[in-house]
Every structure is written in structure tokens, then in C-alpha cells.
N, C-alpha and C positions, 0 to 999 in steps of 0.2 A: 504494500500500500504506500502510495506516494502522494504528498500534499504540498500545497504552496506554503501553508502555515499550520503549525500545531500549537494549540493552547493546552497547557498542562495545569490542571486544577479545576475546582468545582465551586469556588466561592465568588464573592463580589468582584474581585479583580478580573476573574475569568469572564464572567457574564458582561462586565462593562467593556472589556477589550473585544469580546465577540460582537457586541452591539456596534462598536465603532468600526470593526473590520467589515461587517456586513454593509455598513453605510459607505465604505470607501474602496473596497476591493472590486476589481473588474468581475463581470458576470461569469467569466470562464475560469475563475480561481476556485481553489478548494481549501476547506478548513477542516482539520481534525480537532475535536475537543476531547481530551483524554482525562478521565477522572473516574473515581469509583463511587461517587455520590449519586444516589438515584434522583435527588431533587436538585438538579444542576442550578448553580447560581445563587441559591438562597443561603447555603452554608448554615453553620450553627446559629449565627447571629440573627438571620432573617427567617429561619424556619419555625421559630417559636410561635405558638398560638395564644400565649398568655397576654392579656391586654395591658398588663402593667409593665411589660417589657417595651420601653419607649425608645425612640431615636433620641440621640443627644444633640441633634442639630434640627432646627426648625424646618418644616416641610418646604418652605420657599427656597431652600438652598440644597435640596436633595434630589434634583433631577439627575438622571444618569447621563444627560447630554449637556455639556457646558454651554452650548450655544442655543439651548432651548430651556431657559431657566424655569419656566412654569410647567414643565412636562409632568412632574409628579403631582403638582397641584391640579392639573387637568385630570389626571387619573383619579385623584381623590374626589373631585367634583363629579366625574362620570359615574363613580361607584357610590355616590350618596354619602360619603364619609365626611366631607367638609371642604371648605375652600379658603381657610385661613392660612396665610403664609407663615404665621407664627405658631401654628399647631405643631406639637411634638407627637407625630403619628406613631402608631404602634409598629414595632419592628416586623410583626407578622404581615401587616398590610404592605409594608415596604417590600417584603419578599414577594408578595403577590404582584405588586407593581413591576418588579424586575422580571418575573416570569411572563407577565402579559406583554411587556415591551419586547422581550426576546421572541416570544411566540409570534407577535405581529411582524417582526422582521423576517422570521423564518417562513411565514405564510406568503410573503411577497414573491411573486414569480417573475418579476421584472428586474433585470439587472442585479440578481442576487447570486453570490457565490454559493457553491455546494458546501453543505455542512454535514459531517458525519460525527455522531456521538459514539465514542469508544469507551465502553464501561470496563475499565481496567486501570491498574496502577502501572506507571512506568518505573522500571528498575534501573535503567541505564540510558545515557544519551551521550553519543560520541560524534565528533565531526567525521564526515566521510569524504570520499574522493570526488563526490559530485557537488562540492561546495555547500552542502547542506548538513543535516544531522540525522543520524540513525538511532532510533529508539528500540530498546528491548522492553517488552511488556511482561508483567508477571504471569500472564496467561500463556506465555510462550510465543506470542505473535511478535512481529517486527513491523515497524513503519518508518518511512523516511519523510522528512520535511525540510524545505528550503529555509524556512524561518520558524523560530520557536519562541514562544512567550511563556515563561515560568510564572505561574500565578498560584503559588503554593503556600503563601503566608509564612508565618513562623509558629513554632510549637509552644506549648505551655512549659513553664519552668517546673523542674522536679521539686520534691519536698526538700526543704532546707536542711533536714536532719534525717538520719536513718531511723525507721520505726523498729522498736524492739517488740517482736511478736511472740506471745506465749504459746499459741497453738496455730501452726501453719494451716491446719485443716479447717478451722472455723472461718465463717465468712468475714472478710476484711471490712473493717469500719473506718479505715484510714484511706481516704479517696485521693489518690495522687493527681488526678486530673478531673476537675469538677464537671467537665462536659462528657465524661465517660458514661455510657448508657446504663440504666438499671438501678443505680444506687438510690435514687430518690424514692423509688417505689418500695424500698425496704425500710425507710425511715418511719418510725412510729410517731404519733401525734405529740407525745410528751418527751421525746428524746432530747438529750442535751447535745448541743452541736457547737463545735469551735471551727471557725473559718480562718484560715491563715491568709493574710493579705487583706487590705482595706480599700481596694480600688473599685473600678466600675464592675468587674466581674463579681466581687463580693456582693455588691448591691443587687445584681441580678439573682444571685443564689439566695439571698435573704428573702427577696420578694417571691421567688419561685417556691421556696419552702412554705411561706405563709399562704400562698395561693393554693397549695396542695394540701392544706389542712394541718400543717405542723403548728403546734402551739407551745412547744417547750422553749427553754431559754437558749439564746444564741450568744456566743462569745466571738468576738473578732480580735485577732491578735496580729499586729504588725509592728515593725521596728519603731515607727514614729506615731502610729495611731491616727494618721491623717485620713480623712474621707473626702470624696469629691464635693465641691461646692455646687449649688444649684444655679441655673440660669434664672434671671428675673424676667418677669413679663408685665408690661411690654419692655423689650430691650432698649437700652440707650444707644445712640449712634456711636460708632467707633471713634476713638481719638488717636491721632498719630503719636506713637511713642517718641519721647525726646531721648534719643540715644547719643552717646558721645561719638564724635566723628574721628577721633584720633587714636582710638583703642578698641580692641575687641576682647579685652580681659573680662572674664566672667564676673568678677567682683565689681568692676566698673559698670558693666551693663546692668547688673541687678541693682546697684546703688542708684543709677539714673532712673530706673523704673520705680523704685521705692520713693524717691524724692518727688516724682511726678504724682504718685498717688497721695503722698502726704500733703501735697499742695491743694488737695481737695478734689481731684479728678477721680471718679469711681474706678476701682481697679478693673472691673469687667470691661469697661470701655477701652482701657489701655491694652488689656490682653487681646481684645478683638481688633484693635488697631495694629497690634504687633503681628497678628496672624498672617497677613499677606506678605510680610517681610521675613517670615521665619526661615523659609528654605534658603534664601540668599544669605541671611545672617548666619545660619548654620554652616554654609559652605565657606564663609569668610573666616571661620574659626580654624585654628591649628588643631592637629590631632590631640595635642596636650590640653588645649582649652576645651575641646569636646569632652575629653575624659574627665576633666574637672567638673564640667556641668553635670555629667552623668553621676558622678560620685556625690556631689554636694547639693545640687539644685533640683534634680529630677523629681523627687517626691512632691516638692512644692509646685513645680511646673505642672505636674499631672493633675493635682486637685484644682488648680486655678484654670488651666487650659481645657481640660476634658470635663466639662460640667454636665450635670444631669438635669432632666426635665423637672420643672417645678413640682408637678404632681408626684413624681417619683421621690423627690426629696421629702415632700410632705409625708408620704407613707413611711419612709425610712425614719424620719424624725419622730413620728408617732410611736414607733416601736421603741426607740430610745427613751422617750418621755415616760412610757408605760413601764420601763424597767425590763422589758423582754429582751432587749439587746444591749450588750455592754462592750465598749471598745477598750482594749488593753494595748498599751504601748510597751514593747519589750522585745527581748532577743530570745528566740526559741533555743532551748538547750537539749531537750529530749522529748520523744514521744514513745510512751510505754503502753502497749496494748495488753491489758490484764483481763481476768475473768469478770470483774465487776465494772469494767469500763476502760477508758483510755485516760492515762495521766500525762498531761503536758507540763513540763517544767520550763519556766522562762525567767529571765532576769529583767526586772523593770527598768525602763529607760532612765538614764541619768542616776542610777543607783546600783548598788551591789546586792540588792534584795532579791532573793529567789522566791518565786511564787509557783503554786500548782493550780491547775485546772483539771477537774475530773469530768469527763464528758462521755457521750456514747458514740459520737462521730467526730472525725477530723477531716476537713475538706480543704484541699489546696487551691487557693486562688491567688497565688503570689506573682502572677504576671507571665511574661514571655520568657522563654529560655534564652540564655546567652548563646551566641553563635547562630541561633535561629534555624538550624537545619536538622536537629536530632529527630524531628517528627517525620522526616521524609527519607526513605531509602534512596530515592532518586538523587536528591541533593547530596547526600553523603557519598554516593558512588561518583557523582560528577566531581566532587571535591577530591576524592581519592585518585581519580583519573586525570586530575589537573585541568579540568574543563572550567571550573569556577574557583574563585578565591573568596575566602571569608573576609568580611570587614574586620579591620584590626580592633574595633571596639566591641565586637560581638553582636552587632545589630542586624546582620544579614549577610548579603553577598556584595562584592565590589562591582559597581557599574559606573558607566560614564554619564555625562549630562543627558544623553539620549536614552538612558536605561539599558544600554547594551552591556553585557557581561565583559569584564576585563579578563585578559589572559595573564599568565605568569610573566610574560615579557613586557607587560604594560600596554599592549595593544588590545583592541576589542575583537570579539567574535562577530563578524558581520552576520546579521540575521538572528542573533541569540540575545533575547531580552528577558528582563525580569520586571514584574509589576507588583505594586502594593508594598506591604510591610517588609518584604525581603530587601527592599532598596532603601531602608531607613538610614543606613550609613551614609549615603549620598544626600538624601533629601530631608531626612528627619521627619518633617510633617508629611506623612504619606500613608496614614492609616485611616483617615476619614474620607467619606464619599466625595466631598468637594475637591480633594487633592487627587485621589485615585482616578477620578473621571477625566481630569485634565491629562494626567500621565497616560492613561489608556488611549485617549484620542491621539496623542503625539506618537505613541508606539504604533498604533494602527496606521497612521499616515506614513510613517517610515516603512512599515511592512508593505503597504499598498504601493509605494513608490518602487520598492525593490521588485515586487511581483509584476507590476506593469512593465518595468524595464526589461525583466527577463522574458516576459511574454512577447514583447516587441522584437527582441533579439531572436527568439525562437521562430517567430513568424517570418523573419527575413532570411533565415537559413534555408 
């Protein structure tokens, strides 16, 4: 099987890139979409059917097409859901929107490239003699593509400490990856739960538990005990950040932002004004400055930058006010699974005091894995084969400004791209829809130019 382009992955980056490819490739082109998810494009984030799982960005900024800003709003209106651009729509509705828009493009019979969905995982990808790439699939099949876009995201971080298990045969109540299937159905209404990590994923899990009938106590343990801030409604207009022009030292940048906020400007407006500049600012930092930001400023960046819908924050705050949920700031020392439950030991932040929590479940929500590829056999094989390089800060893979993968000699692989969170080392702000859709459009245009050029040359031969 040979294709002009292969998309590898099943989440938002893949569906967004596919939509832009279908809009830009010539009609005689061919696309292979390789992934093992039955519900292509929705992924874990947008497959949820729980109404309290909300987008963290207002509907007016969530169109999959950068040049059709109201497309998602049009879909909401057509489906009788609403027409407010400030609405924080449910993630399930957004997943349905993605499905419908892709289906509409696939139904078009005019000037549309051929698309084959290949339900399989790719295990290897190597450049071949035809100036393209050869894939080996886990089902034993092989395929060739002139262009490849890796849309595989990054994996979840492992547990910060090793679990001491008393009986290997009993069902495990230490959940290493919160999105693994099945564990929620085993939780009893009164079970005591500890969630490791206090970011957006933690909030999702807390609301999921309550929505499924859980009424027991919930503890949240993270090193700093910081939780995401809410959006305010209606939002205030963004304000341009006053950044120093003669330095990119992290301490100086943060000091300038703090001074602007202390002068009376609401911090949300400063953060929103900073957002369009974030990618260029990140790329102006040296590797040492980026590392310093990740070590010292990242937790505070996350809770101010990645805010949650007001109604989600209200539901979360209610649980804290009622004493159902308690936040602990400290450093995990051990997880000991015993007959009577699980004992966690941690050191309280800023002290040498050791505390214990006894719970029935421990759920890992500590964020993304460093290096970003442990979840994918394909990416690990490509690294071992020298086809891709890991970002030096452990944020994903090395790419250039056009999202093409870098080779060991510093050059790029023509026709080999990565999209989405895998490219955070280059772009940093590349996990939200407004950023990924722009990247996907640019990748699709690069691929379309290569395919059109190759087809013209073939026609002349």
C-alpha cells in the first residue's frame, strides 16, 4: 500500500490535520490514517459524555478552521445547543462537532483526496529508497508514504514512587494512569481516594467520581498544592504585557509581569495579552532559560494560563467548602498497599513533618511524562533507529519552525512532520485547539505543496 501522506494517531491533532489536508490536497492524492482508536479524532478528551467535562476555552475560539472563526458556533446553533461565543461547551459536544466536520469533508465527492482508515498501530517507520517512509504495522502489514505526520501526543507520567504491594494477586487500587479503563466502575460510593497531582486532569477525575455516585472523601496531594484558577465571565479584553526589551532572563520577565499586575491591571488580562506572544518569546529563550522556567515557574504558569470554566470551578469549590475534598501540599515518600487500605506517607511542604494518609484508592494525575514518547512503541523505535531526536528538555521531539523532524546531522527529514504536544520543545504553546489548528493548517499546506509538485513531475515523465 502506497500513499501520498500518512497520518499516525487518532486524537485532535490527527483529525485537525486530516481536515486541512482534505481542504488542500489535489483530488488525485491519497491519505492513510493509521490508528487503533475506533472513535477517530475524539480521543480521550472529547469522547466523554459527562456534561461537567467542559472546554477550557470559550466556544468562539474553538473552530477547527483558523480562517472560519465561527464554525463551531455555527455547529452549536445548528444543533440547538446555543450561540454564545463565551459559552464553555461540553467536551462531548466538541467531539461530536469534530466528527461531523470530518464526516462532511469525507462525504464531498468533488475535489477530495482518497482516505483510507487503517485500524492498526505502527511499530516502525524508516526512510526508504523512494524518498518516502516505510511503515511496519503491528498486524504484520506494511505501507509506504511520501509524507508522514506524527500526531501521537505525549504519554502520562508514571507514579513518582514505587508502590509496595502486599498481595500481587489482589486487584490493584493504585491506578498508574487515570485514563486506564475499568477502575472507576470498581470504586464504591464511600471509598477514600487520594489523587496525586492538582492540575486540570485532577479536576476532571474529581468531577467524574462525583458524577458517578462517589460520595467519600477525596484527598489531593501535590508538591505545591496549587489548583487551576477559573476564567471570569464576561472576560476582560487582553492587555499587552510590558516586557523588558533588553533581556530574556526569566526572573526579569516575571518581575515585569508582576509589576504590571501590581499597578492595578487584572492578571487575567495580562496573561491573555501574553498568549499570542508566547511561542516567539519561548523561542527567544536559551536552553538554560527554558530549563529555569520549567524548574521554577511552570506550576504557577499552569494555574494562571490553563484556567477552567467558571461552572467547573464552582462545582470544585463547593466540594472544598463542604469538606469533601482536601488539598495537601507535600512530597510523596511512599505508597504502601496493605490489607486495610493504602498508606501514603508524605513530607509537608516547607517543613520536615511527615504525614500519613490512609485511603482505598490512589490515582495518578501528575501530568505528562518527560521525554514524551514512552507511550508509543513507534516513537521509541524511531528514536532507536535514529529517525527522531528527543528534545533536550524532555518535552517531545526536535522539529524545525515548519514542524519537520530534525535528523542527527541537524538537517530535516523532508516530508516527516510532527503535530501537537510532541512539538512543545519548539513551540511550547501547542496543546490547545487555537494553537494546534494553526500548526495543522501550515503542515497541511507544506504537504499539499510537496504532493502537487510530485504529481506534476510524474505527469511530465
